[in-house]
All heavy atoms as a GROMACS GRO file, in nm:
protein
  459
    1MET      N    1   0.084  -0.119   0.000
    1MET     CA    2   0.000   0.000   0.000
    1MET      C    3   0.088   0.124   0.000
    1MET      O    4   0.193   0.126   0.060
    1MET     CB    5  -0.086   0.003   0.126
    1MET     CG    6  -0.199  -0.091   0.126
    1MET     SD    7  -0.302  -0.050   0.267
    1MET     CE    8  -0.392  -0.199   0.278
    2SER      N    9   0.038   0.226  -0.062
    2SER     CA   10   0.113   0.351  -0.068
    2SER      C   11   0.077   0.440   0.051
    2SER      O   12  -0.027   0.422   0.115
    2SER     CB   13   0.083   0.424  -0.198
    2SER     OG   14  -0.053   0.464  -0.198
    3TYR      N   15   0.163   0.536   0.077
    3TYR     CA   16   0.139   0.631   0.186
    3TYR      C   17   0.011   0.711   0.165
    3TYR      O   18  -0.051   0.756   0.261
    3TYR     CB   19   0.256   0.727   0.203
    3TYR     CG   20   0.379   0.663   0.262
    3TYR    CD1   21   0.499   0.664   0.193
    3TYR    CD2   22   0.376   0.605   0.387
    3TYR    CE1   23   0.613   0.606   0.246
    3TYR    CE2   24   0.489   0.547   0.441
    3TYR     CZ   25   0.607   0.548   0.371
    3TYR     OH   26   0.719   0.491   0.425
    4GLU      N   27  -0.027   0.732   0.041
    4GLU     CA   28  -0.147   0.809   0.012
    4GLU      C   29  -0.272   0.748   0.075
    4GLU      O   30  -0.369   0.817   0.101
    4GLU     CB   31  -0.167   0.823  -0.140
    4GLU     CG   32  -0.066   0.915  -0.206
    4GLU     CD   33   0.070   0.849  -0.227
    4GLU    OE1   34   0.077   0.724  -0.238
    4GLU    OE2   35   0.170   0.923  -0.230
    5ARG      N   36  -0.270   0.620   0.101
    5ARG     CA   37  -0.385   0.552   0.162
    5ARG      C   38  -0.400   0.591   0.309
    5ARG      O   39  -0.503   0.571   0.370
    5ARG     CB   40  -0.370   0.399   0.152
    5ARG     CG   41  -0.358   0.344   0.013
    5ARG     CD   42  -0.489   0.314  -0.055
    5ARG     NE   43  -0.585   0.244   0.026
    5ARG     CZ   44  -0.623   0.119   0.010
    5ARG    NH1   45  -0.568   0.045  -0.084
    5ARG    NH2   46  -0.715   0.066   0.086
    6PHE      N   47  -0.296   0.646   0.368
    6PHE     CA   48  -0.295   0.684   0.509
    6PHE      C   49  -0.269   0.834   0.517
    6PHE      O   50  -0.155   0.879   0.522
    6PHE     CB   51  -0.187   0.606   0.584
    6PHE     CG   52  -0.202   0.458   0.570
    6PHE    CD1   53  -0.134   0.389   0.471
    6PHE    CD2   54  -0.286   0.388   0.655
    6PHE    CE1   55  -0.149   0.252   0.457
    6PHE    CE2   56  -0.302   0.252   0.642
    6PHE     CZ   57  -0.233   0.183   0.543
    7GLU      N   58  -0.376   0.910   0.520
    7GLU     CA   59  -0.367   1.056   0.506
    7GLU      C   60  -0.276   1.124   0.609
    7GLU      O   61  -0.208   1.219   0.578
    7GLU     CB   62  -0.506   1.118   0.512
    7GLU     CG   63  -0.593   1.078   0.395
    7GLU     CD   64  -0.733   1.136   0.405
    7GLU    OE1   65  -0.755   1.226   0.489
    7GLU    OE2   66  -0.819   1.090   0.330
    8ARG      N   67  -0.274   1.077   0.732
    8ARG     CA   68  -0.197   1.143   0.838
    8ARG      C   69  -0.073   1.064   0.880
    8ARG      O   70  -0.016   1.089   0.985
    8ARG     CB   71  -0.287   1.167   0.958
    8ARG     CG   72  -0.401   1.264   0.930
    8ARG     CD   73  -0.484   1.294   1.054
    8ARG     NE   74  -0.400   1.348   1.158
    8ARG     CZ   75  -0.405   1.308   1.287
    8ARG    NH1   76  -0.490   1.216   1.324
    8ARG    NH2   77  -0.325   1.361   1.376
    9PHE      N   78  -0.031   0.969   0.799
    9PHE     CA   79   0.079   0.880   0.838
    9PHE      C   80   0.203   0.957   0.883
    9PHE      O   81   0.255   0.936   0.992
    9PHE     CB   82   0.115   0.786   0.723
    9PHE     CG   83   0.232   0.697   0.755
    9PHE    CD1   84   0.215   0.582   0.830
    9PHE    CD2   85   0.360   0.730   0.711
    9PHE    CE1   86   0.322   0.502   0.860
    9PHE    CE2   87   0.467   0.650   0.741
    9PHE     CZ   88   0.449   0.536   0.815
   10HIS      N   89   0.252   1.047   0.798
   10HIS     CA   90   0.376   1.119   0.831
   10HIS      C   91   0.357   1.210   0.952
   10HIS      O   92   0.447   1.223   1.035
   10HIS     CB   93   0.426   1.199   0.711
   10HIS     CG   94   0.475   1.110   0.600
   10HIS    ND1   95   0.590   1.036   0.611
   10HIS    CD2   96   0.424   1.081   0.479
   10HIS    CE1   97   0.608   0.966   0.501
   10HIS    NE2   98   0.508   0.992   0.419
   11GLU      N   99   0.242   1.272   0.963
   11GLU     CA  100   0.215   1.359   1.078
   11GLU      C  101   0.217   1.278   1.208
   11GLU      O  102   0.281   1.319   1.306
   11GLU     CB  103   0.077   1.424   1.059
   11GLU     CG  104   0.036   1.512   1.174
   11GLU     CD  105  -0.105   1.568   1.155
   11GLU    OE1  106  -0.165   1.550   1.046
   11GLU    OE2  107  -0.155   1.629   1.250
   12ILE      N  108   0.150   1.165   1.209
   12ILE     CA  109   0.144   1.083   1.330
   12ILE      C  110   0.281   1.024   1.363
   12ILE      O  111   0.324   1.025   1.479
   12ILE     CB  112   0.038   0.973   1.315
   12ILE    CG1  113  -0.101   1.037   1.312
   12ILE    CG2  114   0.049   0.869   1.426
   12ILE    CD1  115  -0.212   0.944   1.272
   13MET      N  116   0.351   0.975   1.263
   13MET     CA  117   0.484   0.919   1.288
   13MET      C  118   0.581   1.024   1.339
   13MET      O  119   0.663   0.997   1.426
   13MET     CB  120   0.538   0.852   1.161
   13MET     CG  121   0.463   0.728   1.122
   13MET     SD  122   0.452   0.604   1.254
   13MET     CE  123   0.622   0.556   1.270
   14ALA      N  124   0.571   1.146   1.288
   14ALA     CA  125   0.658   1.254   1.336
   14ALA      C  126   0.629   1.286   1.482
   14ALA      O  127   0.720   1.306   1.561
   14ALA     CB  128   0.639   1.378   1.249
   15GLU      N  129   0.501   1.291   1.518
   15GLU     CA  130   0.465   1.318   1.657
   15GLU      C  131   0.516   1.209   1.749
   15GLU      O  132   0.576   1.236   1.853
   15GLU     CB  133   0.313   1.329   1.670
   15GLU     CG  134   0.254   1.452   1.609
   15GLU     CD  135   0.102   1.449   1.606
   15GLU    OE1  136   0.041   1.354   1.661
   15GLU    OE2  137   0.042   1.541   1.548
   16GLU      N  138   0.495   1.084   1.711
   16GLU     CA  139   0.541   0.972   1.792
   16GLU      C  140   0.692   0.969   1.803
   16GLU      O  141   0.748   0.948   1.910
   16GLU     CB  142   0.490   0.840   1.734
   16GLU     CG  143   0.342   0.821   1.749
   16GLU     CD  144   0.298   0.808   1.894
   16GLU    OE1  145   0.368   0.742   1.974
   16GLU    OE2  146   0.194   0.868   1.927
   17SER      N  147   0.760   0.990   1.693
   17SER     CA  148   0.905   0.986   1.691
   17SER      C  149   0.964   1.096   1.779
   17SER      O  150   1.056   1.073   1.855
   17SER     CB  151   0.954   1.003   1.547
   17SER     OG  152   1.094   1.008   1.544
   18PHE      N  153   0.909   1.216   1.768
   18PHE     CA  154   0.961   1.328   1.847
   18PHE      C  155   0.943   1.303   1.996
   18PHE      O  156   1.032   1.325   2.075
   18PHE     CB  157   0.892   1.458   1.806
   18PHE     CG  158   0.945   1.578   1.880
   18PHE    CD1  159   1.068   1.632   1.844
   18PHE    CD2  160   0.876   1.633   1.984
   18PHE    CE1  161   1.119   1.741   1.911
   18PHE    CE2  162   0.927   1.744   2.053
   18PHE     CZ  163   1.049   1.797   2.016
   19GLN      N  164   0.827   1.253   2.036
   19GLN     CA  165   0.798   1.231   2.178
   19GLN      C  166   0.888   1.125   2.239
   19GLN      O  167   0.928   1.137   2.354
   19GLN     CB  168   0.652   1.191   2.196
   19GLN     CG  169   0.556   1.302   2.168
   19GLN     CD  170   0.411   1.256   2.172
   19GLN    OE1  171   0.382   1.145   2.212
   19GLN    NE2  172   0.321   1.342   2.131
   20THR      N  173   0.918   1.021   2.166
   20THR     CA  174   0.994   0.912   2.225
   20THR      C  175   1.144   0.927   2.212
   20THR      O  176   1.218   0.876   2.294
   20THR     CB  177   0.952   0.776   2.164
   20THR    OG1  178   0.972   0.782   2.024
   20THR    CG2  179   0.808   0.746   2.195
   21THR      N  180   1.192   0.998   2.112
   21THR     CA  181   1.336   1.001   2.091
   21THR      C  182   1.407   1.118   2.156
   21THR      O  183   1.525   1.109   2.184
   21THR     CB  184   1.371   1.002   1.941
   21THR    OG1  185   1.301   1.106   1.877
   21THR    CG2  186   1.341   0.870   1.877
   22VAL      N  187   1.339   1.227   2.183
   22VAL     CA  188   1.408   1.342   2.241
   22VAL      C  189   1.468   1.307   2.377
   22VAL      O  190   1.585   1.335   2.403
   22VAL     CB  191   1.315   1.465   2.250
   22VAL    CG1  192   1.379   1.576   2.331
   22VAL    CG2  193   1.281   1.514   2.110
   23SER      N  194   1.392   1.243   2.464
   23SER     CA  195   1.448   1.209   2.595
   23SER      C  196   1.556   1.102   2.582
   23SER      O  197   1.654   1.103   2.655
   23SER     CB  198   1.338   1.164   2.691
   23SER     OG  199   1.284   1.041   2.652
   24ALA      N  200   1.540   1.008   2.488
   24ALA     CA  201   1.643   0.906   2.469
   24ALA      C  202   1.773   0.968   2.422
   24ALA      O  203   1.881   0.929   2.466
   24ALA     CB  204   1.594   0.801   2.370
   25ILE      N  205   1.763   1.064   2.332
   25ILE     CA  206   1.883   1.132   2.282
   25ILE      C  207   1.952   1.206   2.396
   25ILE      O  208   2.072   1.192   2.417
   25ILE     CB  209   1.849   1.227   2.167
   25ILE    CG1  210   1.808   1.146   2.045
   25ILE    CG2  211   1.966   1.319   2.135
   25ILE    CD1  212   1.750   1.228   1.932
   26ASP      N  213   1.875   1.285   2.470
   26ASP     CA  214   1.932   1.364   2.580
   26ASP      C  215   1.992   1.277   2.689
   26ASP      O  216   2.100   1.307   2.741
   26ASP     CB  217   1.826   1.454   2.643
   26ASP     CG  218   1.785   1.570   2.554
   26ASP    OD1  219   1.856   1.596   2.455
   26ASP    OD2  220   1.682   1.633   2.584
   27ASP      N  221   1.923   1.172   2.724
   27ASP     CA  222   1.964   1.090   2.839
   27ASP      C  223   2.064   0.981   2.806
   27ASP      O  224   2.146   0.944   2.891
   27ASP     CB  225   1.841   1.024   2.903
   27ASP     CG  226   1.744   1.127   2.960
   27ASP    OD1  227   1.785   1.242   2.986
   27ASP    OD2  228   1.626   1.092   2.978
   28HIS      N  229   2.062   0.928   2.683
   28HIS     CA  230   2.141   0.810   2.654
   28HIS      C  231   2.238   0.823   2.538
   28HIS      O  232   2.343   0.760   2.539
   28HIS     CB  233   2.048   0.690   2.627
   28HIS     CG  234   1.955   0.663   2.741
   28HIS    ND1  235   1.998   0.610   2.860
   28HIS    CD2  236   1.823   0.684   2.754
   28HIS    CE1  237   1.895   0.597   2.942
   28HIS    NE2  238   1.787   0.643   2.880
   29ILE      N  239   2.205   0.901   2.438
   29ILE     CA  240   2.288   0.906   2.318
   29ILE      C  241   2.397   1.014   2.327
   29ILE      O  242   2.516   0.986   2.310
   29ILE     CB  243   2.203   0.930   2.190
   29ILE    CG1  244   2.091   0.826   2.179
   29ILE    CG2  245   2.292   0.934   2.066
   29ILE    CD1  246   2.137   0.684   2.164
   30LEU      N  247   2.357   1.138   2.353
   30LEU     CA  248   2.454   1.248   2.357
   30LEU      C  249   2.565   1.227   2.459
   30LEU      O  250   2.682   1.257   2.429
   30LEU     CB  251   2.383   1.381   2.382
   30LEU     CG  252   2.284   1.426   2.274
   30LEU    CD1  253   2.222   1.560   2.313
   30LEU    CD2  254   2.349   1.433   2.138
   31PRO      N  255   2.536   1.175   2.578
   31PRO     CA  256   2.644   1.154   2.675
   31PRO      C  257   2.749   1.051   2.633
   31PRO      O  258   2.857   1.044   2.693
   31PRO     CB  259   2.571   1.107   2.801
   31PRO     CG  260   2.433   1.161   2.787
   31PRO     CD  261   2.404   1.155   2.640
   32LEU      N  262   2.722   0.973   2.529
   32LEU     CA  263   2.820   0.875   2.482
   32LEU      C  264   2.943   0.942   2.422
   32LEU      O  265   3.050   0.882   2.418
   32LEU     CB  266   2.756   0.782   2.379
   32LEU     CG  267   2.647   0.688   2.431
   32LEU    CD1  268   2.583   0.613   2.316
   32LEU    CD2  269   2.704   0.590   2.533
   33VAL      N  270   2.929   1.063   2.374
   33VAL     CA  271   3.042   1.135   2.313
   33VAL      C  272   3.096   1.233   2.416
   33VAL      O  273   3.028   1.328   2.457
   33VAL     CB  274   2.998   1.211   2.186
   33VAL    CG1  275   3.115   1.287   2.125
   33VAL    CG2  276   2.937   1.114   2.086
   34ASP      N  277   3.217   1.208   2.459
   34ASP     CA  278   3.278   1.289   2.564
   34ASP      C  279   3.279   1.437   2.526
   34ASP      O  280   3.329   1.476   2.420
   34ASP     CB  281   3.421   1.241   2.589
   34ASP     CG  282   3.483   1.304   2.712
   34ASP    OD1  283   3.411   1.325   2.810
   34ASP    OD2  284   3.604   1.332   2.708
   35GLY      N  285   3.220   1.521   2.609
   35GLY     CA  286   3.220   1.666   2.589
   35GLY      C  287   3.112   1.718   2.494
   35GLY      O  288   3.100   1.839   2.476
   36LEU      N  289   3.033   1.631   2.434
   36LEU     CA  290   2.934   1.676   2.336
   36LEU      C  291   2.825   1.762   2.398
   36LEU      O  292   2.789   1.866   2.343
   36LEU     CB  293   2.871   1.556   2.263
   36LEU     CG  294   2.767   1.592   2.158
   36LEU    CD1  295   2.826   1.685   2.052
   36LEU    CD2  296   2.710   1.466   2.095
   37VAL      N  297   2.772   1.721   2.513
   37VAL     CA  298   2.664   1.798   2.576
   37VAL      C  299   2.712   1.939   2.608
   37VAL      O  300   2.643   2.037   2.579
   37VAL     CB  301   2.611   1.725   2.702
   37VAL    CG1  302   2.511   1.813   2.776
   37VAL    CG2  303   2.547   1.591   2.663
   38ALA      N  304   2.830   1.951   2.663
   38ALA     CA  305   2.885   2.084   2.696
   38ALA      C  306   2.905   2.167   2.569
   38ALA      O  307   2.875   2.287   2.567
   38ALA     CB  308   3.017   2.070   2.771
   39SER      N  309   2.952   2.104   2.463
   39SER     CA  310   2.971   2.176   2.336
   39SER      C  311   2.838   2.224   2.281
   39SER      O  312   2.827   2.338   2.232
   39SER     CB  313   3.040   2.085   2.233
   39SER     OG  314   3.170   2.055   2.274
   40LEU      N  315   2.737   2.140   2.286
   40LEU     CA  316   2.604   2.180   2.238
   40LEU      C  317   2.549   2.296   2.322
   40LEU      O  318   2.487   2.388   2.269
   40LEU     CB  319   2.509   2.061   2.241
   40LEU     CG  320   2.537   1.952   2.138
   40LEU    CD1  321   2.454   1.828   2.169
   40LEU    CD2  322   2.510   2.002   1.998
   41GLU      N  323   2.570   2.289   2.451
   41GLU     CA  324   2.522   2.397   2.538
   41GLU      C  325   2.593   2.529   2.510
   41GLU      O  326   2.535   2.636   2.527
   41GLU     CB  327   2.537   2.356   2.685
   41GLU     CG  328   2.439   2.247   2.725
   41GLU     CD  329   2.464   2.190   2.862
   41GLU    OE1  330   2.575   2.210   2.920
   41GLU    OE2  331   2.373   2.121   2.913
   42ARG      N  332   2.719   2.523   2.465
   42ARG     CA  333   2.793   2.645   2.429
   42ARG      C  334   2.745   2.701   2.296
   42ARG      O  335   2.770   2.816   2.264
   42ARG     CB  336   2.943   2.615   2.419
   42ARG     CG  337   3.014   2.609   2.551
   42ARG     CD  338   3.166   2.615   2.534
   42ARG     NE  339   3.218   2.526   2.432
   42ARG     CZ  340   3.252   2.398   2.452
   42ARG    NH1  341   3.238   2.346   2.572
   42ARG    NH2  342   3.300   2.326   2.353
   43GLY      N  343   2.680   2.617   2.215
   43GLY     CA  344   2.626   2.667   2.089
   43GLY      C  345   2.705   2.630   1.966
   43GLY      O  346   2.714   2.710   1.872
   44ILE      N  347   2.762   2.510   1.960
   44ILE     CA  348   2.833   2.469   1.840
   44ILE      C  349   2.736   2.458   1.722
   44ILE      O  350   2.615   2.445   1.740
   44ILE     CB  351   2.907   2.335   1.860
   44ILE    CG1  352   2.808   2.221   1.888
   44ILE    CG2  353   3.011   2.346   1.969
   44ILE    CD1  354   2.872   2.083   1.886
   45GLU      N  355   2.791   2.466   1.601
   45GLU     CA  356   2.709   2.448   1.482
   45GLU      C  357   2.691   2.300   1.456
   45GLU      O  358   2.785   2.221   1.472
   45GLU     CB  359   2.776   2.514   1.362
   45GLU     CG  360   2.776   2.665   1.372
   45GLU     CD  361   2.827   2.730   1.245
   45GLU    OE1  362   2.819   2.667   1.138
   45GLU    OE2  363   2.873   2.844   1.255
   46THR      N  364   2.569   2.261   1.419
   46THR     CA  365   2.538   2.121   1.391
   46THR      C  366   2.458   2.112   1.262
   46THR      O  367   2.412   2.212   1.209
   46THR     CB  368   2.455   2.058   1.504
   46THR    OG1  369   2.330   2.127   1.513
   46THR    CG2  370   2.527   2.066   1.638
   47VAL      N  371   2.443   1.991   1.214
   47VAL     CA  372   2.358   1.966   1.098
   47VAL      C  373   2.268   1.847   1.132
   47VAL      O  374   2.312   1.752   1.196
   47VAL     CB  375   2.441   1.940   0.970
   47VAL    CG1  376   2.526   1.815   0.983
   47VAL    CG2  377   2.349   1.929   0.850
   48ASP      N  378   2.143   1.856   1.093
   48ASP     CA  379   2.048   1.748   1.112
   48ASP      C  380   2.024   1.683   0.977
   48ASP      O  381   1.964   1.743   0.888
   48ASP     CB  382   1.918   1.802   1.170
   48ASP     CG  383   1.811   1.695   1.186
   48ASP    OD1  384   1.842   1.575   1.165
   48ASP    OD2  385   1.698   1.730   1.220
   49VAL      N  386   2.075   1.563   0.959
   49VAL     CA  387   2.055   1.489   0.835
   49VAL      C  388   1.962   1.374   0.868
   49VAL      O  389   1.998   1.281   0.938
   49VAL     CB  390   2.189   1.436   0.780
   49VAL    CG1  391   2.168   1.360   0.652
   49VAL    CG2  392   2.287   1.551   0.761
   50GLY      N  393   1.839   1.385   0.822
   50GLY     CA  394   1.742   1.283   0.856
   50GLY      C  395   1.638   1.270   0.748
   50GLY      O  396   1.657   1.310   0.634
   51CYS      N  397   1.527   1.214   0.787
   51CYS     CA  398   1.419   1.196   0.692
   51CYS      C  399   1.289   1.243   0.757
   51CYS      O  400   1.281   1.262   0.876
   51CYS     CB  401   1.407   1.052   0.650
   51CYS     SG  402   1.370   0.941   0.786
   52GLY      N  403   1.187   1.261   0.677
   52GLY     CA  404   1.059   1.303   0.728
   52GLY      C  405   1.037   1.451   0.710
   52GLY      O  406   1.119   1.523   0.654
   53ARG      N  407   0.928   1.494   0.763
   53ARG     CA  408   0.889   1.634   0.749
   53ARG      C  409   0.960   1.718   0.854
   53ARG      O  410   0.975   1.676   0.968
   53ARG     CB  411   0.738   1.644   0.767
   53ARG     CG  412   0.686   1.782   0.744
   53ARG     CD  413   0.537   1.782   0.741
   53ARG     NE  414   0.486   1.727   0.866
   53ARG     CZ  415   0.359   1.728   0.900
   53ARG    NH1  416   0.272   1.778   0.819
   53ARG    NH2  417   0.320   1.680   1.014
   54ARG      N  418   0.999   1.837   0.817
   54ARG     CA  419   1.065   1.927   0.911
   54ARG      C  420   0.963   1.979   1.012
   54ARG      O  421   0.859   2.032   0.975
   54ARG     CB  422   1.130   2.043   0.837
   54ARG     CG  423   1.202   2.134   0.930
   54ARG     CD  424   1.265   2.248   0.859
   54ARG     NE  425   1.316   2.338   0.959
   54ARG     CZ  426   1.402   2.430   0.937
   54ARG    NH1  427   1.448   2.449   0.818
   54ARG    NH2  428   1.443   2.509   1.033
   55LEU      N  429   0.995   1.967   1.139
   55LEU     CA  430   0.905   2.012   1.245
   55LEU      C  431   0.949   2.143   1.306
   55LEU      O  432   0.878   2.199   1.386
   55LEU     CB  433   0.896   1.905   1.354
   55LEU     CG  434   0.837   1.773   1.310
   55LEU    CD1  435   0.847   1.672   1.425
   55LEU    CD2  436   0.694   1.791   1.267
   56GLY      N  437   1.067   2.189   1.275
   56GLY     CA  438   1.117   2.313   1.333
   56GLY      C  439   1.249   2.289   1.404
   56GLY      O  440   1.305   2.181   1.400
   57SER      N  441   1.297   2.389   1.472
   57SER     CA  442   1.423   2.382   1.540
   57SER      C  443   1.408   2.322   1.679
   57SER      O  444   1.305   2.337   1.742
   57SER     CB  445   1.482   2.522   1.555
   57SER     OG  446   1.499   2.579   1.429
   58VAL      N  447   1.512   2.256   1.723
   58VAL     CA  448   1.517   2.206   1.860
   58VAL      C  449   1.617   2.294   1.933
   58VAL      O  450   1.731   2.307   1.892
   58VAL     CB  451   1.561   2.059   1.864
   58VAL    CG1  452   1.574   2.012   2.007
   58VAL    CG2  453   1.464   1.973   1.787
   59SER      N  454   1.574   2.354   2.040
   59SER     CA  455   1.663   2.443   2.115
   59SER      C  456   1.725   2.373   2.232
   59SER      O  457   1.668   2.289   2.292
   59SER     CB  458   1.584   2.563   2.166
   59SER     OG  459   1.529   2.634   2.059
   0.00000   0.00000   0.00000
């Protein structure tokens, strides 16, 4: 089946993905790289390479 059959598929998946992954990233993924959290808090430049619809900036 194509995505067109599910009118809100991308919207719902984006909502679910955002709710479940933000805390996982903050709590479990970012701390794996030594000094990354401190660098992000200082304001380093980053790039988000992903898929799906853009939801806006994460501060």
